C-alpha positions, 0 to 999 in steps of 0.5 A: 964339627959343630954340634947342632941344637935339636928343638922337641917337638911334639908329635901329635898321634891321630887318635881315632875318634872314640866310638860308644861301647857297643854290646858287639863290641864287648862280646869281641873283647870278651871272646879275645881277651878277657875268657881265654885269660879266664881259662887260663887263671881259671879251672873250667867244667872239663879240668874240674871233670878231668880232676874228678876221674883222676882223683876217683881213680886215686881213691880206688887205687888208695882203696886197692893198698889198704884192702891188700893191707888189711889183708896181710894183716889179717893172716898176720894176726891170725898166725899169732893167734894160731901161736898164743894157742898152742902157747897156752895149751903147752903151758898148760900140758907143762903144767900138768906134767909138772903135778905128775912129776911132783905127784910122783915124787911125793909117792917114791918118798913115802915109799924110800920112808916105808922102805927103810 
């Protein structure tokens, strides 16, 4: 079967007559194409307001947790201070007892020397 050669034919498309750009056609274009594309890529006022609300809620939650943590640390610090005070009192009591014991030892030694 022989191969037929096809001639290159140029197809001419009919192009509509160009109309001048009018304000109404520009508005239609903006409403159909431009504004939806912008809304998909950029945050709107509504989006920013929702973000502001979400950030406010997040801030409240963080502050609440910080308050809980600070209260817990205050409790721990108070307990630690109480323990330190008790420890200081115990040290002073022991020092007084040590002085009394030393005083008794001196007396006992004097009595032992006097008895001999």
